[in-house]
C-alpha positions in Angstrom: 0.0 0.0 0.0 2.9 2.3 0.8 4.4 2.1 -2.7 1.0 2.9 -4.3 0.6 6.1 -2.2 4.1 7.1 -3.0 3.6 6.7 -6.8 0.2 8.5 -6.6 1.7 11.5 -4.7 4.7 11.6 -7.2 2.3 11.7 -10.2 0.2 14.4 -8.6 3.3 16.5 -8.0 4.7 16.0 -11.6 1.4 16.3 -13.5 1.2 20.2 -13.5 4.7 20.3 -15.2 3.7 17.7 -17.7 0.6 19.5 -18.8 2.2 23.0 -18.9 3.5 22.6 -22.4 0.4 20.9 -23.8 -1.0 22.5 -27.0 -4.1 21.2 -28.7 -3.5 19.9 -32.3 -3.4 22.7 -34.9 -2.2 23.6 -38.4 0.2 26.4 -39.1 -1.4 28.4 -41.8 0.3 31.0 -44.0 -1.5 34.3 -44.1 -2.2 35.4 -47.8 -4.1 38.6 -47.4 -5.1 41.0 -44.6 -7.9 43.5 -45.1 -8.9 46.0 -42.4 -12.6 46.1 -41.6 -14.0 49.5 -40.7 -17.3 50.5 -39.3 -18.8 54.0 -39.4 -20.6 55.1 -36.2 -22.5 58.3 -35.4 -20.9 60.4 -32.6 -22.6 63.3 -30.7 -20.4 66.4 -30.5 -21.4 69.0 -28.0 -20.3 72.6 -28.5 -19.3 74.7 -25.5 -21.7 77.2 -24.0 -21.7 80.9 -24.9 -18.5 82.6 -23.8 -17.5 86.2 -24.1 -13.8 87.0 -23.8 -13.0 90.7 -23.4 -9.5 92.0 -23.6 -9.4 94.9 -21.2 -5.8 95.8 -21.1 -6.2 99.5 -21.8 -3.4 101.3 -20.1 -3.3 104.5 -22.2 -4.5 106.6 -19.3 -1.7 105.4 -17.0 0.9 106.0 -19.8 -0.6 109.4 -20.5 -0.4 110.3 -16.8 3.3 109.4 -16.6 4.2 111.3 -19.8 2.1 114.3 -18.8 3.6 114.4 -15.3 7.1 114.2 -16.7 6.4 117.0 -19.2 4.7 119.1 -16.5 7.7 118.7 -14.3 10.1 119.7 -17.0 8.2 122.7 -18.2 7.4 124.3 -14.8 9.7 126.6 -13.0 11.5 125.7 -9.7 8.8 127.3 -7.6 5.9 125.3 -9.1 7.4 121.9 -9.8 4.9 119.9 -7.8 1.9 121.8 -9.2 3.2 121.4 -12.7 3.8 117.6 -12.2 0.2 117.1 -10.8 -1.4 119.2 -13.5 0.6 117.5 -16.3 -0.3 114.0 -14.9 -4.0 114.9 -14.8 -4.0 116.3 -18.3 -1.9 113.4 -19.7 -4.3 110.9 -18.0 -7.3 112.6 -19.5 -5.8 112.7 -23.0 -4.7 109.0 -22.7 -8.2 108.1 -21.6 -9.7 109.8 -24.6 -7.3 108.0 -26.9 -8.1 104.7 -25.2 -11.9 105.1 -25.8 -11.5 106.1 -29.5 -9.1 103.3 -30.4 -10.7 100.6 -28.3 -10.3 97.2 -29.9 -11.9 94.8 -27.6 -11.9 91.2 -28.7 -15.3 89.6 -28.3 -15.3 85.9 -29.0 -18.8 84.5 -29.0 -19.5 80.8 -29.4 -23.2 80.2 -29.8 -24.5 77.1 -28.1 -26.0 74.7 -30.6 -27.7 71.4 -30.5 -25.4 68.4 -30.5 -24.4 67.5 -34.0 -24.0 64.0 -35.2 -20.8 63.2 -37.1 -19.6 60.0 -38.7 -16.5 58.5 -37.2 -14.6 55.6 -38.7 -13.7 52.8 -36.2 -11.5 49.8 -36.9 -13.4 46.6 -36.0 -10.8 44.0 -37.0 -9.2 42.3 -40.0 -10.5 40.0 -42.7 -7.7 37.4 -43.0 -7.2 35.0 -45.9 -4.9 32.0 -45.2 -3.8 28.8 -46.9 -3.8 25.3 -45.4 -2.8 22.3 -47.5 -3.2 24.2 -50.8 -6.7 25.5 -50.1 -7.5 29.2 -49.2 -9.9 30.1 -46.4 -11.0 33.3 -44.7 -11.6 34.3 -41.1 -12.1 37.4 -39.0 -9.6 38.5 -36.4 -9.9 41.4 -33.9 -6.1 41.8 -33.9 -3.7 42.1 -36.8 -2.2 38.6 -37.5 1.4 37.8 -38.1 2.8 36.0 -41.2 1.4 32.6 -39.9 -1.7 31.8 -37.8 -2.7 28.7 -35.9 -5.8 26.9 -37.0 -7.1 24.5 -34.3 -9.1 21.4 -35.2 
């Protein structure tokens, strides 16, 4: 009885290694032609909501105040330097503000919301494969692109 149990345990321990390399019977078939198969599907495309972008970088008044203040400071005499600087800055700022309002070039970008649009999109579904086995040509479908040879199980 002891040798029977020893043989049974040994066979149970060796059997996973013996079946690890088992492959069912198959033919090695040469691929003759591969044709991609595409499908067209409809896709909803949503457009963004309305947005208004305004470029408000108008700094002509500040530049006008600086230039006007500098000119007022240079033109005035020693006794009235501060008054000349302040008056020049006010006048330069007013002139810059006027220029800013007449040459305003705000950029308004408006994207109108629309209903979702349907568009066609091409999707790869797989490959139609032609192969030869024993001189005869057959066809099959594969989701992945096959190599030069494929296995045909029987």
